[in-house]
N, C-alpha and C positions, 0 to 999 in steps of 0.2 A: 503494500502500500503505501501511495507517495503522501507527503507531504504538502504542504502549499507551495513551496519553495521547490518541488518536485524530487525530494528527497527521500529515500527509502525511511519509513518509522523505525522507530527503537527494534519493536518485536518481529521485523525481519530482518534488521542489520543483526541480530540472534536468532534468530532460522538460520541464515545462511551461516554465522559463525560457528553453529554446532553443528552443519550436515562437512564442512568442510575440516572440522576436531575430529571429525567419524571417518571422514573420508580414506579409502585405501587405493592405492595407486594399482589401473590395470594390468596387471602382471600375469603372464600368458593369456590377456585377450590378443586376437588378432584380427587384422581387417579381414571382413565378410562374417563376423558371428555379430550372432543376436543376442541383444540385451534390453531385460527390460525393466523399466523405470517410471519415475513420477516426476514431473515439470515443478521444477519450485522456484523458478524463474522465468519469465520471460522479459525480453528486450525486444527495441527496434531490429536487432542482430540476430535474431534466435531463440531458442528457449534452452536453460538448463535444466537438466537430467541427474537426479541422484537414482542409481540401479540399485536394485533387491542387493546386489555382493557390495553395495557402500561405494562405487564409483563415479565422478564427477562427470558427466558427459555434456556435450552442447551440441543443439540442432540448428544447423545456419536455417535461415529463414526460407533459403531456395531447395533445403535437403527437405521440408515438410509438406505435404501432400493437403493438409487444413492447417488453417490456425491453431496455435496450441495455447491452452490456459494454464494459470497455476494449476496444477493438483490435476491436470487430467494423466493417465496413464499410458504408456506407448511402451513399444516394441519395436525398437531400431537397429540397425545394422549397423556396425563400429567399419566406418571409412579410414580411420586413421588413430592412431594410438601416440599419445606427444611424452617429450622424454621426459614431463614431466609427472607422466599417470593420466593423467585425462584422455579423455576418449571424444573423437569427434563423431558425431550418428547422421544416420539416416534413415528416413521414414518412406524414400522412395527406394523402388526395387530397384538392383543392378542391372545394367544395361540391358545385357544379354536377355534377363527376364521381360524388363521396361519392353525391349522391341517387340518380342513377340504379342508381350498385350497392346501395344500401342498398335501393329498390326491387325490383331483383333480391333480393336477399334475404329477400324480405317476401314476392313471389311464389313463391319455392322452398318455402319454407316452406309456403306455402298449398296449394300442389303437392300437398305430404308428406301436407296431412291432408286431402286429398279435396276442396280449395278454399274451405275455411274454418277458420274462426279466432275464438276469443273476443277477442284484444288489440284493440283500438281507441285514440284518441288519448284514452281517458281511464284506460288504465291506467296504473300507478304506475310510476316510472322505474325505481326500482329490478327490477320485474320484466320489462321492456323488455329492461335491461342482459342481465340473465338469459340471457333467451332467445334474444336476437337478437344481443347483445353490442356495442349499438349506444347512443347517447343517445337519450332520449326526443325530443329534437329531431330528429335525424337518422330516426327511427321515424318523428314526424309530415312530415320531407317527403318521407319515400321512400311513405309512405302517400297524399301530397296529387299525387305523381306517378303511382300506379296510378292513381287517382281521376279526374285530369285527363285521360288517357290511355284512359279508359273500362274499363279491366280489372277493377277491382272494385267491390262496392257492400255500404254498410252497412244490415244488417237488425237491429234489435232488439240492437244491441250487438255484432253478429257481422262478422266482415268478410269477405264472397264472392268468391271469384276468381271471375268470369264466364265465361270459356273452358271451364272446368271445368263450371259448373253449367248451360250451355246444352243441354249434350249430350241 
């Protein structure tokens, strides 16, 4: 809780002090491991988490799939173990898994639109974000997977889902 001067209240300073006093370094933790914890502080840059193992972690806003609030329980993937024993975390799936999820999201969109859409790798990033809720890079990875799997083709700037067009 912030006071009128935008500073943490005495209670919250004590809570944080207690968390750091009881925190343990994340030894034996590796990139990709899943940790469960609770958000104890949220800033403009991200959310601080204390894990069940008493590790202190940070989830940058770019690594969040939804806004986090103090007290929210999370299961997050370790992206980096810092020299001081703290961990950087992500709620986003790993890129390979994300690529599969994004490809399915694009394929589902195509199915709902009778197998075609005017969006391709030239579409502006803000349009992709608005329509699909993913970044342009993620969109291109998803399209790449669908192309590689032979599920889509591009014709005159349109993406065509083959299994609906072959009927």
